C-alpha positions as CSV (number, residue, x, y, z in Angstrom):
1,M,7.4,-7.5,-12.4
2,T,9.7,-6.2,-14.6
3,F,9.7,-2.8,-15.6
4,S,8.6,-2.6,-19.8
5,F,10.1,0.4,-21.0
6,A,8.9,-0.7,-25.0
7,A,7.3,2.2,-26.4
8,D,4.2,1.6,-29.4
9,L,4.4,4.5,-31.7
10,A,1.5,4.2,-34.1
11,G,2.6,0.6,-34.7
12,A,6.3,1.4,-35.0
13,K,7.7,-0.9,-32.3
14,L,10.7,0.6,-30.4
15,P,12.3,-0.8,-27.3
16,N,12.6,2.7,-25.7
17,P,10.4,6.2,-26.1
18,I,13.4,8.6,-27.0
19,L,14.0,9.6,-30.2
20,T,15.9,12.3,-32.0
21,A,14.3,15.6,-33.4
22,S,13.9,16.0,-37.3
23,G,16.4,18.3,-38.3
24,C,18.9,18.3,-35.0
25,A,20.9,15.4,-35.6
26,G,21.0,15.2,-39.7
27,S,20.7,11.6,-40.0
28,G,22.3,10.2,-37.1
29,K,26.3,10.1,-38.6
30,E,27.2,12.9,-36.0
31,L,25.4,11.4,-32.9
32,S,26.8,7.8,-33.6
33,Q,30.1,9.1,-32.6
34,F,29.1,9.5,-29.2
35,F,26.5,6.6,-28.2
36,K,25.5,3.7,-30.6
37,L,22.3,4.9,-32.5
38,S,20.5,1.1,-31.7
39,E,20.7,2.5,-27.9
40,I,17.6,4.9,-28.3
41,G,14.3,4.2,-29.9
42,A,14.7,6.0,-33.4
43,V,16.5,8.3,-35.1
44,V,14.4,10.9,-37.4
45,T,16.2,12.3,-40.0
46,K,16.2,16.0,-41.1
47,S,13.5,16.4,-43.6
48,I,13.8,14.8,-47.0
49,M,13.1,16.6,-49.9
50,I,12.9,15.5,-53.6
51,K,15.5,17.6,-55.3
52,P,18.9,19.3,-53.2
53,R,17.9,22.3,-51.4
54,S,20.7,24.9,-50.4
55,G,18.7,26.6,-47.6
56,R,18.1,30.1,-46.8
57,A,20.7,32.8,-46.2
58,T,23.4,33.5,-43.2
59,P,23.4,34.3,-40.5
60,R,20.4,31.8,-39.9
61,M,20.5,30.7,-36.3
62,A,20.3,33.1,-32.8
63,E,19.8,32.4,-29.3
64,T,16.9,33.4,-27.7
65,P,16.0,33.3,-23.9
66,S,15.7,29.6,-22.9
67,G,15.6,28.7,-26.8
68,M,16.7,29.4,-29.9
69,L,15.9,30.7,-33.4
70,N,16.7,28.6,-36.7
71,S,16.2,29.6,-40.2
72,I,17.9,27.1,-41.8
73,G,15.5,26.5,-44.7
74,L,15.1,22.5,-45.3
75,Q,18.7,22.7,-46.4
76,G,19.6,19.2,-47.7
77,P,21.1,16.7,-50.5
78,G,17.8,15.4,-51.7
79,V,16.1,11.9,-51.9
80,D,18.3,10.1,-54.5
81,Y,21.5,11.0,-52.3
82,F,19.6,10.0,-48.9
83,L,18.4,6.8,-50.2
84,E,22.2,5.9,-51.6
85,N,23.8,6.7,-48.8
86,D,22.1,7.5,-46.0
87,I,19.4,4.4,-45.6
88,P,22.3,1.8,-45.9
89,W,24.7,3.6,-43.5
90,L,21.6,4.0,-41.0
91,A,20.8,0.1,-41.4
92,A,24.3,-1.0,-41.2
93,N,24.2,0.9,-37.7
94,G,21.7,-0.8,-36.1
95,A,19.6,2.3,-36.2
96,R,15.3,2.0,-36.3
97,T,14.7,5.2,-38.9
98,I,11.8,7.3,-38.9
99,V,12.3,9.1,-42.2
100,S,11.0,12.7,-42.4
101,I,9.5,14.1,-45.8
102,A,8.9,17.7,-46.9
103,G,7.6,18.8,-50.1
104,E,6.7,21.9,-51.9
105,T,3.6,20.4,-53.4
106,V,1.0,17.8,-52.7
107,E,2.7,15.8,-55.7
108,D,6.2,15.7,-53.9
109,Y,4.4,14.3,-50.9
110,A,3.3,11.3,-53.2
111,V,6.5,11.1,-55.0
112,L,8.4,10.7,-51.7
113,A,6.1,8.5,-50.3
114,R,6.4,6.0,-53.1
115,R,10.6,6.3,-52.4
116,M,10.3,4.7,-48.9
117,R,8.7,1.9,-49.5
118,N,10.6,-1.3,-48.8
119,L,13.9,0.3,-47.3
120,P,16.0,-1.6,-44.6
121,G,15.7,-0.6,-41.1
122,V,13.0,2.1,-41.5
123,V,10.1,2.0,-39.1
124,G,8.0,4.9,-39.7
125,L,7.0,8.4,-41.7
126,E,7.1,11.5,-40.1
127,V,5.3,13.8,-42.7
128,N,6.8,17.5,-42.1
129,I,3.7,19.4,-43.1
130,S,4.6,22.4,-40.6
131,C,8.1,23.7,-41.1
132,P,8.0,27.9,-40.3
133,N,11.7,28.2,-42.2
134,V,10.6,28.5,-45.9
135,E,10.6,31.3,-47.9
136,N,6.6,30.4,-48.7
137,R,4.6,30.0,-46.2
138,G,1.9,28.8,-48.6
139,M,4.3,25.8,-48.4
140,V,3.3,25.1,-44.7
141,F,0.3,22.7,-45.3
142,S,-0.3,21.9,-41.3
143,C,-1.8,25.4,-41.2
144,H,-4.8,25.2,-43.2
145,P,-7.4,21.6,-42.9
146,E,-7.6,21.4,-46.8
147,T,-3.9,20.9,-47.3
148,A,-3.1,19.2,-44.4
149,R,-5.6,16.7,-45.3
150,A,-4.1,16.6,-49.4
151,A,-0.6,15.7,-48.1
152,I,-1.7,13.3,-45.6
153,E,-4.2,11.7,-48.1
154,A,-1.5,11.7,-51.0
155,V,1.0,9.8,-48.3
156,R,-1.5,7.4,-47.2
157,R,-1.9,6.6,-51.0
158,N,1.5,5.8,-52.3
159,I,2.6,4.3,-49.1
160,G,-0.2,2.2,-48.3
161,G,-0.3,0.2,-44.9
162,E,3.4,-0.3,-45.1
163,L,4.8,1.8,-42.4
164,P,3.2,4.3,-39.8
165,I,2.6,7.9,-41.5
166,I,2.8,10.6,-38.4
167,A,1.9,14.1,-39.4
168,K,4.1,17.0,-37.7
169,L,1.9,19.5,-37.1
170,S,2.3,23.6,-36.5
171,P,1.5,25.2,-33.4
172,D,0.8,28.6,-35.2
173,V,-2.8,28.0,-35.8
174,T,-5.7,29.1,-34.1
175,D,-7.3,25.2,-34.0
176,I,-4.6,22.6,-33.8
177,L,-7.5,19.9,-32.7
178,G,-9.2,20.8,-35.9
179,I,-5.8,20.2,-38.0
180,A,-5.0,17.2,-35.8
181,R,-8.5,15.5,-37.0
182,E,-8.1,16.4,-40.3
183,V,-4.9,14.4,-40.7
184,S,-6.5,11.6,-38.7
185,N,-9.4,11.4,-40.7
186,A,-6.8,11.7,-43.9
187,G,-4.7,8.7,-42.8
188,A,-2.4,9.6,-40.4
189,D,-1.8,6.9,-37.5
190,G,0.0,9.6,-35.1
191,V,0.9,13.0,-34.9
192,A,4.0,14.9,-33.8
193,L,3.6,18.1,-31.1
194,I,4.9,20.6,-31.8
195,N,7.1,21.7,-34.7
196,T,9.1,25.0,-33.7
197,L,7.1,28.3,-33.4
198,L,7.4,31.4,-35.5
199,G,9.8,34.1,-34.3
200,M,12.0,37.1,-34.7
201,V,15.0,38.7,-32.6
202,I,16.2,42.2,-33.5
203,D,20.0,43.1,-32.9
204,T,19.7,46.0,-30.9
205,N,23.0,47.3,-31.4
206,L,22.6,47.2,-35.3
207,M,19.0,47.5,-35.0
208,L,18.3,44.8,-37.5
209,P,17.1,41.4,-37.6
210,K,19.2,38.9,-36.0
211,L,18.5,36.5,-39.3
212,A,19.4,37.2,-42.4
213,Q,15.5,36.1,-43.8
214,K,13.9,38.1,-40.5
215,T,11.9,35.1,-38.9
216,G,12.8,31.7,-37.8
217,G,11.3,28.7,-36.0
218,L,11.8,29.2,-32.0
219,S,12.6,25.7,-30.2
220,G,14.3,24.7,-26.9
221,P,12.7,25.0,-23.2
222,A,10.7,28.1,-24.0
223,I,8.2,26.3,-26.0
224,R,8.0,23.5,-24.0
225,P,4.8,24.9,-22.1
226,V,2.8,25.4,-25.3
227,A,3.9,21.9,-26.4
228,V,2.7,20.1,-23.5
229,R,-0.5,22.4,-24.0
230,A,-0.9,20.9,-27.2
231,V,-0.6,17.2,-26.5
232,Y,-2.8,17.4,-23.6
233,Q,-5.4,18.8,-25.5
234,V,-4.8,16.5,-28.4
235,R,-4.8,13.6,-26.4
236,A,-8.1,14.8,-24.5
237,A,-10.0,15.1,-28.0
238,L,-8.5,12.2,-29.6
239,P,-7.5,9.7,-27.0
240,Q,-6.9,7.1,-29.7
241,L,-4.4,8.9,-31.6
242,P,-0.8,8.3,-30.8
243,I,1.1,11.4,-30.4
244,L,5.0,11.8,-30.6
245,G,6.1,14.8,-28.2
246,M,8.8,17.2,-28.6
247,G,9.6,20.9,-27.7
248,G,12.0,21.7,-25.4
249,I,12.8,18.4,-23.6
250,T,16.0,18.6,-21.6
251,N,15.8,15.8,-19.0
252,G,13.9,12.8,-17.7
253,R,11.3,15.0,-16.1
254,D,10.7,16.9,-19.1
255,A,9.9,13.9,-21.0
256,F,7.7,12.8,-17.9
257,E,5.6,15.7,-18.4
258,F,4.8,15.1,-22.0
259,I,4.5,11.1,-21.4
260,L,1.6,12.3,-18.6
261,A,-0.1,14.6,-21.1
262,G,-0.6,12.4,-23.5
263,A,2.6,11.2,-25.4
264,S,3.7,7.8,-26.4
265,A,7.3,9.0,-27.6
266,V,9.4,11.9,-27.3
267,S,12.1,13.5,-29.4
268,I,15.1,15.3,-28.5
269,G,16.1,18.4,-30.4
270,T,17.7,21.5,-29.4
271,A,19.4,19.7,-26.4
272,T,21.6,17.9,-28.5
273,F,23.3,20.9,-29.4
274,G,24.3,21.7,-25.8
275,N,24.9,17.9,-25.0
276,P,25.3,15.4,-27.9
277,T,24.5,12.6,-25.3
278,A,21.1,14.2,-23.9
279,V,19.0,11.5,-25.7
280,I,20.6,9.1,-23.4
281,K,20.7,11.0,-20.7
282,V,17.0,11.6,-21.0
283,R,16.3,8.0,-21.9
284,D,18.2,6.9,-18.4
285,E,16.0,9.4,-16.4
286,L,12.8,8.8,-17.6
287,S,13.3,5.2,-17.0
288,A,14.0,5.7,-13.6
289,I,11.3,8.4,-13.0
290,L,8.6,5.9,-14.3
291,Q,10.0,3.2,-12.0
292,E,10.4,5.4,-9.1
293,R,6.6,6.4,-9.4
294,G,5.1,3.3,-9.4
295,F,4.6,2.5,-13.0
296,D,5.2,-1.1,-14.6
297,S,5.4,0.3,-18.0
298,L,5.4,2.9,-19.9
299,S,2.3,2.3,-21.5
300,D,0.9,2.7,-18.1
301,A,1.8,6.1,-17.6
302,I,1.0,7.0,-21.1
303,G,-2.1,10.3,-20.4
304,F,-1.6,9.9,-16.8
305,A,-2.6,13.7,-15.8
306,H,-6.1,12.8,-17.6
307,R,-7.4,10.8,-14.9
308,E,-10.1,11.8,-12.5
309,V,-9.1,12.8,-9.1
310,Q,-11.7,12.0,-6.7
311,A,-12.5,14.5,-4.3
């Protein structure tokens, strides 16, 4: 039997389950000099907002044990520039694109969703309702069931059934299952787990916070156990809800762990800063591991860790 590495992420049909993580590869141009973007499942863009945004003050990145903190603050050129320049370039380079969108208000999400209709090469929307790197923590819609639901409902009303909606959730909540249920009921076709964790580091020489805005989002291998736990819990409670897993994946074995926990696909982020071809490395290693373990397809391995083991 021929091994099938194809992925179905909430209705988005992909040749393999390896994606970039939003915010770590811009809109793909930086990574395209190292490999063809068509070789991975999809490019997830940096979160797009309505207006250009300069982001937070510097310094806004700091190394941490087994990870890093970033306090970029959703810097970007705005949706007009993105639609005029990035989308045509991605389509011309054969990329399957999942556009990440972020807003300051529910109406922002509605407007952005309308702007994403009928775009070439776009196979899904990642709705970022969980960025911790913002001045106003009230913007973290996924920390509250009511605001999470409102944002996803606004996107669903304005995108219709044209594209799969994947809600990106924050781990900085006491009940991630409750938030996942809310966004699913509001019309999300899947969830992305997890965004970065809010963290902080202090320079012990200067005796001051290393980041200009004091706090930032923790990513990298340090957060992987938290991410795997979140994926496993959501899969157990909502087995029909597709999951895009992310958080500290650096190799095929890491990705395999997420697949076993219940992810249908995975995003690679922080690893690309040290190795721009990390997504290709993870893709090849995961494919080999699945076949070595006797799986005929990726889909057979999804959620395999949930099976009941007979005594």
